[in-house]
C-alpha positions in Angstrom: -116.7 48.5 164.8 -120.0 46.6 165.4 -121.0 45.4 168.8 -120.3 41.8 167.6 -116.8 42.8 166.6 -116.0 44.7 169.8 -113.2 42.9 171.8 -114.2 41.5 175.1 -112.3 40.3 178.1 -112.4 37.5 180.6 -112.8 37.8 184.4 -109.1 37.0 184.8 -108.1 39.7 182.3 -110.3 42.3 184.0 -108.8 41.4 187.4 -105.3 42.1 186.0 -106.4 45.3 184.3 -108.3 46.8 187.2 -106.5 45.4 190.3 -109.9 44.3 191.7 -110.2 40.7 193.0 -112.7 38.4 191.3 -114.7 38.3 194.5 -114.9 42.2 194.6 -115.8 42.2 191.0 -118.7 39.8 191.5 -119.9 41.8 194.5 -119.9 45.1 192.7 -121.9 43.6 189.8 -124.5 41.7 191.9 -125.0 44.0 194.8 -124.5 47.4 193.1 -124.9 46.9 189.4 -121.6 48.6 188.8 -121.3 47.0 185.3 -123.4 44.6 183.3 -121.1 42.2 181.5 -122.1 40.2 178.4 -122.7 36.5 178.7 -121.6 33.8 176.3 -124.0 31.0 175.3 -122.4 29.0 178.1 -123.0 31.7 180.7 -119.4 32.9 180.9 -119.0 36.6 181.7 -117.3 38.8 179.1 -116.4 42.4 179.6 -116.3 45.2 177.1 -113.6 47.9 177.0 -116.2 50.4 178.4 -116.8 48.0 181.4 -113.1 47.9 182.1 -112.7 51.6 182.0 -115.7 52.2 184.3 -114.4 49.6 186.8 -111.0 51.5 186.8 -112.9 54.7 187.5 -114.9 53.1 190.3 -111.7 51.7 191.9 -110.1 55.1 191.8 -113.1 56.7 193.5 -113.2 54.0 196.2 -109.5 54.5 196.8 -110.3 58.2 197.4 -112.6 57.1 200.3 -116.1 56.9 198.6 -118.1 53.8 199.5 -119.0 51.7 196.4 -122.7 51.7 197.4 -122.7 55.5 197.1 -121.0 55.8 193.7 -121.8 52.6 191.7 -124.5 54.3 189.6 -122.9 57.7 189.2 -122.0 59.1 185.8 -118.4 58.9 184.6 -117.7 62.7 185.1 -118.9 62.6 188.7 -116.8 59.5 189.3 -113.7 61.3 188.0 -114.5 64.3 190.2 -114.8 62.1 193.3 -111.6 60.3 192.5 -109.8 63.7 192.2 -110.7 64.4 195.9 -108.1 61.8 197.0 -105.2 63.1 199.1 -103.0 65.2 196.9 -99.5 64.0 196.0 -96.7 65.8 197.8 -96.3 69.2 196.3 -93.2 69.5 194.1 -90.8 72.4 194.8 -92.0 74.4 191.9 -90.9 77.7 193.5 -87.3 76.6 193.7 -87.4 75.3 190.1 -89.0 78.5 188.9 -86.4 80.6 190.8 -83.6 78.6 189.1 -85.2 79.2 185.7 -85.6 82.9 186.4 -81.8 83.1 187.1 -81.2 81.0 183.9 -79.3 78.6 186.2 -79.6 75.5 183.9 -77.5 73.3 186.2 -79.6 74.0 189.3 -82.9 73.7 187.4 -81.8 70.4 185.9 -80.7 69.1 189.3 -84.1 70.0 190.9 -86.1 68.5 188.0 -83.9 65.4 187.9 -84.5 64.8 191.6 -88.2 64.9 191.1 -88.1 62.6 188.2 -86.0 60.1 190.1 -88.4 60.2 193.1 -91.7 60.1 191.2 -91.1 58.1 188.0 -92.0 59.2 184.6 -95.9 59.3 184.7 -96.1 61.0 188.1 -93.4 63.4 187.2 -95.4 64.4 184.1 -98.6 64.8 186.3 -97.2 66.4 189.4 -94.2 68.4 188.1 -93.9 68.9 184.4 -97.5 69.8 183.7 -98.1 72.2 186.6 -94.6 73.8 185.9 -95.5 74.4 182.3 -98.9 75.9 183.3 -97.2 78.3 185.7 -94.5 79.2 183.2 -97.1 80.0 180.6 -99.0 82.2 183.1 -95.9 84.1 184.1 -94.7 84.5 180.5 -98.1 86.0 179.6 -97.9 88.4 182.6 -94.4 89.4 181.7 -93.0 87.9 184.9 -90.7 85.4 183.1 -88.5 86.1 180.1 -88.6 84.1 176.9 -85.1 82.7 177.6 -86.3 81.1 180.8 -89.3 79.6 179.1 -87.1 78.2 176.4 -84.7 76.8 179.0 -87.5 75.0 180.8 -88.7 73.5 177.6 -85.2 72.3 176.7 -84.6 70.7 180.1 -88.0 69.0 180.2 -87.5 67.7 176.6 -84.2 66.2 177.6 -85.3 64.7 180.9 -88.6 63.2 179.5 -86.7 61.8 176.5 -84.3 60.1 178.8 -87.0 57.8 180.3 -88.5 56.7 176.9 -86.9 53.2 177.2 -89.3 50.3 177.2 -89.0 47.3 179.5 -87.8 44.0 178.1 -91.3 42.8 178.0 -92.6 45.9 176.3 -89.9 45.7 173.7 -91.6 42.7 172.2 -94.9 44.5 171.8 -96.2 46.5 168.8 -95.2 50.1 169.3 -97.3 53.2 169.9 -96.1 56.2 167.9 -96.3 59.7 169.4 -96.1 62.9 167.3 -98.0 66.1 166.5 -99.9 67.0 163.3 -98.3 69.2 160.6 -97.8 72.8 161.8 -98.0 71.8 165.5 -94.7 72.6 167.1 -95.7 72.2 170.8 -94.3 68.8 171.7 -94.0 68.6 175.5 -97.6 67.4 176.0 -97.3 64.5 173.6 -93.8 63.7 175.0 -95.3 63.5 178.5 -98.0 61.1 177.1 -95.3 58.9 175.6 -93.6 58.8 179.0 -96.9 57.8 180.7 -97.3 55.0 178.1 -93.9 53.6 178.9 -94.7 53.7 182.6 -97.9 51.8 181.8 -95.9 49.0 180.2 -96.2 50.2 176.6 -93.5 50.5 173.8 -93.6 54.2 173.0 -91.7 55.6 170.1 -91.5 59.4 169.9 -91.2 60.7 166.4 -90.8 64.4 167.2 -93.3 67.2 166.4 -94.8 68.6 163.1 -94.6 65.4 161.1 -96.3 65.2 157.6 -99.3 62.8 157.6 -97.9 60.6 154.9 -94.7 60.2 157.0 -96.7 59.2 160.1 -98.6 56.6 158.1 -95.4 55.2 156.6 -93.7 54.9 160.0 -96.8 53.2 161.4 -96.7 50.7 158.5 -92.9 50.1 158.7 -92.9 49.6 162.5 -96.1 47.6 162.7 -97.6 50.1 165.1 -100.6 49.2 167.2 -101.6 52.9 167.6 -100.6 56.4 166.7 -101.1 59.2 169.3 -101.1 62.9 168.3 -100.9 65.9 170.6 -102.9 69.0 169.6 -102.4 72.4 171.2 -103.6 74.8 168.5 -107.1 76.0 168.9 -108.0 76.2 165.2 -109.4 72.7 164.8 -110.1 72.7 161.0 -106.6 72.1 159.7 -106.0 69.4 162.3 -109.3 67.7 161.5 -108.2 67.5 157.8 -104.9 66.0 158.8 -106.5 63.5 161.0 -109.0 62.5 158.4 -106.1 62.0 155.9 -104.1 60.0 158.4 -107.1 57.7 159.3 -107.6 56.9 155.6 -103.9 56.1 155.1 -103.7 53.7 158.0 -105.5 50.3 158.3 -108.4 50.2 160.8 -106.3 47.9 163.0 -104.0 50.8 163.9 -105.7 52.8 166.6 -105.6 56.6 166.3 -105.5 58.6 169.6 -105.8 62.3 169.9 -105.1 64.4 173.0 -103.9 67.8 174.2 -105.6 71.2 175.1 -106.7 71.7 171.5 -108.1 68.3 170.9 -111.6 68.9 172.2 -112.1 71.5 169.4 -111.3 69.0 166.7 -113.9 67.0 164.8 -112.3 63.6 165.1 -112.6 61.0 162.3 -114.6 57.9 162.9 -112.5 55.2 164.5 -110.3 57.5 166.6 -110.3 58.2 170.3 -110.1 61.4 172.3 -107.9 61.0 175.3 -108.5 63.7 177.9 -105.5 63.1 180.2 -102.7 60.8 181.2 -105.1 58.4 182.9 -106.7 57.9 179.4 -103.3 57.0 177.9 -102.6 54.5 180.7 -106.0 52.8 180.2 -105.5 52.5 176.5 -102.0 51.1 176.9 -103.2 48.5 179.4 -105.9 47.4 177.0 -103.4 47.2 174.1 -101.0 45.2 176.3 -103.8 42.7 177.1 -104.7 42.2 173.5 -101.1 41.7 172.6 -100.7 39.0 175.3 -103.9 37.3 174.1 -102.8 37.3 170.4 
Protein backbone atom coordinates (compact mmCIF):
# COMPACT_ATOMS: atom_id res chain seq x y z
CA UNK A 1 0.00 0.00 0.00
CA UNK A 2 1.48 3.37 -1.01
CA UNK A 3 1.44 6.43 1.18
CA UNK A 4 -1.28 7.92 -1.04
CA UNK A 5 -3.46 4.82 -0.62
CA UNK A 6 -3.02 4.59 3.16
CA UNK A 7 -6.34 5.18 4.95
CA UNK A 8 -6.52 8.29 7.08
CA UNK A 9 -8.93 9.43 9.80
CA UNK A 10 -10.62 12.66 10.78
CA UNK A 11 -10.25 14.39 14.15
CA UNK A 12 -13.66 13.08 15.19
CA UNK A 13 -12.73 9.52 14.30
CA UNK A 14 -9.46 9.76 16.24
CA UNK A 15 -11.34 11.13 19.26
CA UNK A 16 -13.60 8.04 19.19
CA UNK A 17 -10.71 5.62 18.69
CA UNK A 18 -8.39 7.01 21.37
CA UNK A 19 -10.76 8.41 23.99
CA UNK A 20 -8.90 11.73 23.89
CA UNK A 21 -10.86 14.95 23.58
CA UNK A 22 -10.28 17.17 20.54
CA UNK A 23 -8.81 19.82 22.87
CA UNK A 24 -6.28 17.38 24.37
CA UNK A 25 -5.44 16.07 20.92
CA UNK A 26 -4.61 19.58 19.66
CA UNK A 27 -2.58 20.34 22.79
CA UNK A 28 -0.53 17.16 22.48
CA UNK A 29 0.25 17.99 18.87
CA UNK A 30 1.07 21.70 19.24
CA UNK A 31 2.84 21.73 22.58
CA UNK A 32 4.55 18.37 22.57
CA UNK A 33 4.71 17.16 18.95
CA UNK A 34 3.13 13.86 19.96
CA UNK A 35 2.07 13.17 16.36
CA UNK A 36 2.28 15.10 13.11
CA UNK A 37 -0.93 14.57 11.14
CA UNK A 38 -1.23 15.05 7.41
CA UNK A 39 -3.02 18.11 6.02
CA UNK A 40 -5.47 18.23 3.15
CA UNK A 41 -5.25 21.03 0.58
CA UNK A 42 -7.84 22.85 2.65
CA UNK A 43 -5.77 22.52 5.85
CA UNK A 44 -7.88 19.79 7.50
CA UNK A 45 -5.94 17.39 9.69
CA UNK A 46 -5.94 13.71 8.69
CA UNK A 47 -4.38 10.99 10.86
CA UNK A 48 -2.66 7.81 9.68
CA UNK A 49 -3.16 4.44 11.37
CA UNK A 50 0.32 4.78 12.93
CA UNK A 51 -0.73 8.13 14.45
CA UNK A 52 -3.82 6.55 16.02
CA UNK A 53 -1.82 3.67 17.49
CA UNK A 54 0.80 6.04 18.91
CA UNK A 55 -1.88 8.21 20.51
CA UNK A 56 -3.38 5.11 22.12
CA UNK A 57 0.05 4.24 23.51
CA UNK A 58 0.53 7.78 24.84
CA UNK A 59 -2.89 7.74 26.49
CA UNK A 60 -2.09 4.43 28.21
CA UNK A 61 1.21 5.80 29.53
CA UNK A 62 -0.45 8.99 30.77
CA UNK A 63 -3.11 6.88 32.51
CA UNK A 64 -0.26 5.08 34.26
CA UNK A 65 0.82 8.41 35.78
CA UNK A 66 3.46 9.72 33.34
CA UNK A 67 3.17 13.41 32.31
CA UNK A 68 2.71 13.89 28.57
CA UNK A 69 5.60 16.37 28.50
CA UNK A 70 7.97 13.63 29.71
CA UNK A 71 6.88 10.93 27.28
CA UNK A 72 5.66 12.60 24.07
CA UNK A 73 8.91 11.95 22.18
CA UNK A 74 9.71 8.50 23.56
CA UNK A 75 9.99 5.43 21.33
CA UNK A 76 7.04 3.03 21.20
CA UNK A 77 8.80 0.29 23.19
CA UNK A 78 9.52 2.69 26.03
CA UNK A 79 5.93 3.96 25.98
CA UNK A 80 4.70 0.39 26.33
CA UNK A 81 7.10 -0.15 29.23
CA UNK A 82 5.86 2.98 31.00
CA UNK A 83 2.22 2.00 30.44
CA UNK A 84 2.91 -1.41 32.00
CA UNK A 85 3.89 0.32 35.25
CA UNK A 86 0.23 1.14 35.89
CA UNK A 87 -1.34 -0.33 39.03
CA UNK A 88 -1.79 -4.03 38.47
CA UNK A 89 -5.22 -5.54 38.12
CA UNK A 90 -6.40 -7.54 41.13
CA UNK A 91 -4.55 -10.85 41.24
CA UNK A 92 -6.73 -13.75 40.22
CA UNK A 93 -6.96 -16.70 42.65
CA UNK A 94 -4.63 -18.83 40.52
CA UNK A 95 -3.53 -20.89 43.50
CA UNK A 96 -7.09 -22.07 44.17
CA UNK A 97 -7.66 -22.83 40.48
CA UNK A 98 -4.39 -24.76 40.26
CA UNK A 99 -5.25 -26.70 43.39
CA UNK A 100 -8.61 -27.71 41.90
CA UNK A 101 -6.89 -28.79 38.68
CA UNK A 102 -4.33 -30.77 40.64
CA UNK A 103 -7.21 -32.65 42.32
CA UNK A 104 -8.84 -33.09 38.90
CA UNK A 105 -11.89 -31.40 40.42
CA UNK A 106 -13.47 -30.19 37.18
CA UNK A 107 -16.55 -28.72 38.86
CA UNK A 108 -14.58 -26.56 41.30
CA UNK A 109 -12.06 -25.44 38.66
CA UNK A 110 -14.88 -24.52 36.29
CA UNK A 111 -16.69 -22.63 39.07
CA UNK A 112 -13.59 -20.61 39.96
CA UNK A 113 -12.77 -19.84 36.34
CA UNK A 114 -16.39 -18.92 35.62
CA UNK A 115 -16.44 -16.46 38.52
CA UNK A 116 -13.37 -14.72 37.12
CA UNK A 117 -14.83 -14.58 33.63
CA UNK A 118 -18.06 -13.06 34.94
CA UNK A 119 -16.19 -10.48 36.99
CA UNK A 120 -13.59 -9.46 34.40
CA UNK A 121 -15.18 -9.92 31.01
CA UNK A 122 -13.60 -11.76 28.11
CA UNK A 123 -10.53 -9.66 27.30
CA UNK A 124 -9.44 -9.05 30.91
CA UNK A 125 -10.08 -12.70 31.72
CA UNK A 126 -7.73 -13.65 28.88
CA UNK A 127 -5.07 -11.20 30.09
CA UNK A 128 -5.31 -11.63 33.85
CA UNK A 129 -6.42 -15.25 34.29
CA UNK A 130 -6.19 -17.51 31.24
CA UNK A 131 -2.77 -16.41 30.00
CA UNK A 132 -0.96 -16.47 33.38
CA UNK A 133 -2.72 -19.72 34.28
CA UNK A 134 -1.50 -21.40 31.10
CA UNK A 135 2.03 -20.11 31.69
CA UNK A 136 2.05 -21.53 35.22
CA UNK A 137 0.56 -24.83 34.08
CA UNK A 138 3.27 -25.11 31.43
CA UNK A 139 5.99 -24.42 33.99
CA UNK A 140 4.60 -26.98 36.45
CA UNK A 141 4.14 -29.60 33.73
CA UNK A 142 7.76 -29.19 32.62
CA UNK A 143 8.89 -29.49 36.25
CA UNK A 144 6.80 -32.64 36.73
CA UNK A 145 4.65 -30.91 39.36
CA UNK A 146 1.42 -31.24 37.38
CA UNK A 147 0.12 -34.33 35.62
CA UNK A 148 -0.89 -34.41 31.97
CA UNK A 149 -4.52 -35.06 32.92
CA UNK A 150 -4.63 -31.78 34.89
CA UNK A 151 -3.11 -29.91 31.96
CA UNK A 152 -5.67 -31.38 29.56
CA UNK A 153 -8.50 -30.59 31.97
CA UNK A 154 -7.42 -26.95 32.16
CA UNK A 155 -7.30 -26.70 28.36
CA UNK A 156 -10.75 -28.24 28.01
CA UNK A 157 -12.30 -25.92 30.60
CA UNK A 158 -10.71 -22.80 29.12
CA UNK A 159 -11.75 -23.81 25.60
CA UNK A 160 -15.36 -24.16 26.73
CA UNK A 161 -15.44 -20.94 28.75
CA UNK A 162 -13.75 -18.82 26.10
CA UNK A 163 -15.97 -20.27 23.40
CA UNK A 164 -19.03 -19.32 25.41
CA UNK A 165 -18.30 -15.59 25.09
CA UNK A 166 -17.73 -15.55 21.32
CA UNK A 167 -21.06 -13.91 20.66
CA UNK A 168 -20.95 -10.56 18.84
CA UNK A 169 -23.10 -7.61 19.85
CA UNK A 170 -26.03 -6.69 17.62
CA UNK A 171 -23.97 -3.88 16.10
CA UNK A 172 -20.96 -6.15 15.45
CA UNK A 173 -23.18 -8.77 13.83
CA UNK A 174 -23.63 -6.38 10.90
CA UNK A 175 -19.87 -6.04 10.35
CA UNK A 176 -17.58 -8.08 8.14
CA UNK A 177 -16.16 -10.93 10.23
CA UNK A 178 -12.63 -11.59 11.41
CA UNK A 179 -11.69 -15.26 11.13
CA UNK A 180 -9.46 -16.87 13.76
CA UNK A 181 -7.56 -20.12 13.27
CA UNK A 182 -4.06 -21.64 13.28
CA UNK A 183 -1.84 -22.75 10.36
CA UNK A 184 -1.68 -26.38 9.20
CA UNK A 185 0.05 -28.54 11.80
CA UNK A 186 -0.51 -26.05 14.64
CA UNK A 187 -2.74 -27.71 17.25
CA UNK A 188 -2.31 -25.17 20.06
CA UNK A 189 -5.51 -23.16 19.89
CA UNK A 190 -6.02 -21.39 23.21
CA UNK A 191 -3.93 -18.36 22.28
CA UNK A 192 -5.87 -17.61 19.11
CA UNK A 193 -9.12 -18.35 20.94
CA UNK A 194 -8.19 -15.72 23.54
CA UNK A 195 -7.45 -13.30 20.70
CA UNK A 196 -10.92 -13.97 19.27
CA UNK A 197 -12.49 -13.21 22.65
CA UNK A 198 -10.53 -9.94 22.84
CA UNK A 199 -11.78 -9.04 19.37
CA UNK A 200 -15.39 -9.54 20.49
CA UNK A 201 -14.79 -7.38 23.56
CA UNK A 202 -13.37 -4.68 21.27
CA UNK A 203 -16.60 -4.67 19.25
CA UNK A 204 -15.59 -6.97 16.42
CA UNK A 205 -17.38 -9.92 14.85
CA UNK A 206 -15.04 -12.82 15.52
CA UNK A 207 -15.56 -16.26 14.01
CA UNK A 208 -13.39 -19.03 15.41
CA UNK A 209 -12.76 -21.79 12.87
CA UNK A 210 -10.78 -24.11 15.14
CA UNK A 211 -7.09 -25.04 14.80
CA UNK A 212 -4.96 -26.72 12.13
CA UNK A 213 -6.95 -25.61 9.11
CA UNK A 214 -5.60 -26.10 5.54
CA UNK A 215 -4.68 -22.84 3.86
CA UNK A 216 -7.11 -23.33 0.96
CA UNK A 217 -9.95 -23.87 3.43
CA UNK A 218 -9.11 -20.65 5.27
CA UNK A 219 -9.10 -18.69 2.01
CA UNK A 220 -12.41 -20.25 0.94
CA UNK A 221 -14.01 -19.41 4.28
CA UNK A 222 -12.75 -15.82 4.06
CA UNK A 223 -14.26 -15.49 0.60
CA UNK A 224 -17.57 -17.15 1.52
CA UNK A 225 -18.03 -15.04 4.65
CA UNK A 226 -16.75 -11.75 3.22
CA UNK A 227 -14.09 -11.54 5.93
CA UNK A 228 -12.34 -8.27 6.68
CA UNK A 229 -9.35 -10.04 8.21
CA UNK A 230 -7.90 -13.45 9.02
CA UNK A 231 -5.95 -13.90 12.27
CA UNK A 232 -3.63 -16.88 12.77
CA UNK A 233 -2.05 -17.99 16.04
CA UNK A 234 1.44 -19.49 15.90
CA UNK A 235 3.09 -21.37 18.76
CA UNK A 236 5.58 -23.65 16.98
CA UNK A 237 9.12 -22.31 16.86
CA UNK A 238 10.03 -23.71 13.43
CA UNK A 239 9.03 -20.72 11.34
CA UNK A 240 9.78 -22.12 7.86
CA UNK A 241 6.60 -24.24 7.36
CA UNK A 242 4.46 -21.47 8.82
CA UNK A 243 6.04 -18.89 6.52
CA UNK A 244 5.21 -21.04 3.50
CA UNK A 245 1.62 -21.44 4.65
CA UNK A 246 1.27 -17.70 5.23
CA UNK A 247 2.71 -16.89 1.81
CA UNK A 248 0.22 -19.27 0.21
CA UNK A 249 -2.69 -17.82 2.18
CA UNK A 250 -1.73 -14.25 1.30
CA UNK A 251 -1.66 -15.15 -2.40
CA UNK A 252 -5.06 -16.88 -2.22
CA UNK A 253 -6.83 -13.93 -0.57
CA UNK A 254 -7.48 -10.50 -2.06
CA UNK A 255 -5.38 -7.64 -0.70
CA UNK A 256 -8.52 -6.17 0.90
CA UNK A 257 -8.57 -9.04 3.44
CA UNK A 258 -6.06 -8.24 6.17
CA UNK A 259 -3.77 -11.00 7.47
CA UNK A 260 -2.82 -10.85 11.15
CA UNK A 261 -0.30 -13.16 12.81
CA UNK A 262 0.35 -13.50 16.54
CA UNK A 263 1.42 -15.93 19.24
CA UNK A 264 4.71 -16.93 20.89
CA UNK A 265 6.13 -18.36 17.66
CA UNK A 266 5.10 -15.51 15.38
CA UNK A 267 8.23 -13.41 15.86
CA UNK A 268 10.33 -16.20 14.30
CA UNK A 269 8.24 -16.24 11.11
CA UNK A 270 9.11 -14.29 7.96
CA UNK A 271 5.75 -12.66 7.32
CA UNK A 272 4.52 -12.05 3.77
CA UNK A 273 4.15 -8.51 2.54
CA UNK A 274 0.84 -7.01 3.51
CA UNK A 275 0.48 -8.90 6.80
CA UNK A 276 0.71 -7.58 10.36
CA UNK A 277 2.47 -9.00 13.41
CA UNK A 278 0.33 -8.58 16.54
CA UNK A 279 2.38 -8.88 19.70
CA UNK A 280 -0.44 -8.99 22.25
CA UNK A 281 -4.13 -8.53 22.99
CA UNK A 282 -3.72 -4.75 22.86
CA UNK A 283 -2.65 -5.14 19.24
CA UNK A 284 -5.81 -7.11 18.46
CA UNK A 285 -7.97 -4.45 20.09
CA UNK A 286 -6.31 -1.66 18.12
CA UNK A 287 -6.77 -3.50 14.82
CA UNK A 288 -10.43 -4.26 15.56
CA UNK A 289 -11.08 -0.62 16.47
CA UNK A 290 -9.62 0.53 13.16
CA UNK A 291 -11.61 -2.06 11.19
CA UNK A 292 -14.80 -0.99 12.97
CA UNK A 293 -14.16 2.63 12.05
CA UNK A 294 -13.56 1.77 8.40
CA UNK A 295 -16.75 -0.26 8.32
CA UNK A 296 -18.72 2.63 9.78
CA UNK A 297 -17.26 5.00 7.20
CA UNK A 298 -17.97 2.67 4.25
